[in-house]
Backbone as a chain_set.jsonl record, in Angstrom:
{"seq": "MAFGDNGPRKKTAFERLTLFVVLIMVIITVGALVLSALSALG", "coords": {"N": [[1.07, -0.855, 0.171], [0.635, 2.385, -1.168], [1.653, 5.331, 0.449], [-0.659, 7.273, 1.623], [-2.63, 6.053, 0.504], [-5.839, 4.766, 0.55], [-7.933, 2.197, 0.66], [-9.551, 1.209, -2.455], [-9.318, 3.606, -4.764], [-11.41, 6.197, -6.617], [-11.504, 5.952, -10.16], [-9.826, 8.673, -12.014], [-11.21, 10.874, -14.192], [-9.538, 11.376, -16.467], [-7.808, 9.096, -16.542], [-9.797, 7.67, -16.879], [-10.828, 8.262, -19.827], [-8.203, 7.965, -21.188], [-8.292, 5.135, -21.011], [-10.632, 4.496, -22.572], [-9.578, 5.636, -24.851], [-7.542, 4.154, -25.55], [-8.358, 1.282, -25.978], [-10.726, 2.019, -28.156], [-8.212, 2.146, -30.041], [-7.438, -0.306, -30.137], [-9.429, -1.96, -30.717], [-10.065, -0.263, -33.038], [-7.471, -1.482, -34.468], [-7.777, -4.477, -34.302], [-9.872, -4.866, -35.959], [-9.234, -3.704, -38.466], [-7.187, -6.068, -38.951], [-8.629, -8.122, -39.254], [-10.376, -7.451, -41.308], [-8.575, -6.975, -43.582], [-7.235, -10.042, -43.658], [-10.268, -11.077, -44.06], [-10.587, -10.054, -46.954], [-8.032, -10.75, -47.771], [-8.542, -13.735, -47.801], [-10.808, -13.591, -49.371]], "CA": [[-0.014, -0.139, -0.023], [1.468, 3.282, -1.22], [1.443, 6.126, 1.78], [-2.229, 8.01, 1.184], [-4.116, 5.263, -0.366], [-7.056, 4.195, 1.444], [-8.897, 1.365, -0.443], [-9.864, 1.737, -3.976], [-9.552, 4.861, -5.307], [-12.192, 6.388, -7.979], [-10.451, 6.972, -11.465], [-10.293, 10.049, -12.32], [-11.629, 11.347, -15.841], [-8.527, 11.569, -17.275], [-7.646, 7.949, -16.725], [-11.084, 6.885, -17.793], [-10.567, 8.447, -21.012], [-7.338, 7.264, -21.783], [-8.768, 3.728, -21.127], [-11.747, 4.448, -23.419], [-8.78, 5.177, -26.466], [-6.685, 2.431, -25.829], [-9.797, 0.428, -26.265], [-10.967, 2.5, -29.129], [-6.963, 2.112, -30.851], [-7.245, -1.965, -30.022], [-10.576, -2.049, -31.431], [-9.928, -0.459, -34.806], [-6.295, -2.268, -34.69], [-8.211, -5.864, -34.728], [-10.913, -4.758, -36.928], [-8.488, -3.94, -39.705], [-6.454, -7.065, -39.063], [-9.636, -9.287, -39.391], [-10.955, -7.085, -42.898], [-7.242, -7.848, -44.381], [-7.574, -11.071, -43.717], [-11.198, -11.362, -45.204], [-10.026, -9.531, -48.378], [-6.681, -11.867, -48.524], [-9.463, -14.926, -48.615], [-12.131, -13.33, -50.845]], "C": [[0.742, 1.33, -0.081], [0.952, 3.903, -0.007], [0.337, 7.27, 1.002], [-2.833, 7.528, 0.541], [-5.113, 4.697, 0.809], [-8.133, 3.66, 0.327], [-8.853, 1.661, -2.104], [-10.009, 2.644, -4.166], [-11.034, 5.052, -6.118], [-11.088, 6.965, -9.216], [-10.697, 8.315, -11.768], [-10.816, 10.004, -14.035], [-10.806, 11.012, -16.531], [-8.38, 9.682, -17.392], [-8.843, 7.042, -17.379], [-11.184, 7.05, -19.169], [-9.355, 8.339, -21.629], [-7.607, 5.855, -21.919], [-9.21, 3.881, -22.038], [-10.84, 4.819, -24.992], [-8.159, 4.516, -26.779], [-7.707, 1.706, -26.575], [-10.088, 0.457, -27.437], [-9.507, 1.372, -30.514], [-6.995, 0.318, -31.151], [-8.15, -2.299, -30.883], [-10.67, -2.222, -32.744], [-8.843, -1.239, -35.419], [-6.739, -3.845, -35.311], [-9.131, -5.677, -35.817], [-10.219, -4.64, -38.474], [-7.859, -5.008, -40.114], [-7.671, -8.147, -39.813], [-10.102, -8.688, -41.005], [-9.638, -7.413, -43.719], [-7.345, -8.97, -44.556], [-8.708, -11.537, -43.894], [-10.865, -11.133, -46.698], [-9.071, -10.35, -48.609], [-7.727, -13.224, -48.814], [-10.381, -14.638, -49.623], [-11.226, -13.724, -52.351]], "O": [[1.471, 1.572, 0.881], [0.041, 3.372, 0.629], [0.589, 7.93, -0.006], [-3.661, 8.127, -0.145], [-4.749, 4.249, 1.896], [-8.843, 4.256, -0.484], [-8.027, 2.358, -2.694], [-11.111, 3.002, -3.749], [-11.757, 4.061, -6.225], [-10.274, 7.888, -9.247], [-11.782, 8.893, -11.725], [-10.69, 9.064, -14.819], [-11.146, 10.233, -17.421], [-8.883, 9.099, -18.352], [-8.793, 6.061, -18.121], [-11.6, 6.094, -19.824], [-9.396, 8.662, -22.816], [-7.175, 5.302, -22.93], [-8.465, 3.498, -22.941], [-11.262, 4.414, -26.075], [-7.967, 4.111, -27.926], [-7.728, 1.648, -27.804], [-9.949, -0.56, -28.117], [-9.694, 0.474, -31.335], [-6.63, -0.199, -32.206], [-7.797, -2.945, -31.87], [-10.988, -3.165, -33.468], [-8.953, -1.68, -36.563], [-6.307, -4.348, -36.348], [-9.066, -6.542, -36.69], [-10.572, -5.314, -39.441], [-7.764, -5.226, -41.322], [-7.449, -8.821, -40.819], [-10.163, -9.538, -41.893], [-9.794, -8.244, -44.613], [-7.593, -9.26, -45.726], [-8.591, -12.761, -43.965], [-10.903, -12.049, -47.52], [-9.098, -10.841, -49.737], [-7.73, -13.726, -49.938], [-10.664, -15.364, -50.576], [-11.787, -13.653, -53.445]]}, "num_chains": 1, "name": "protein.A"}
């Protein structure tokens, strides 16, 4: 436990936004890979 930490703290809006952006990027990357694979098969 770090000093000043008392239990699970709430995520800040910035942390939530960062997580959201990372998720979107991952989804887009996976989608692009799937699309390229499908077009290669087709």
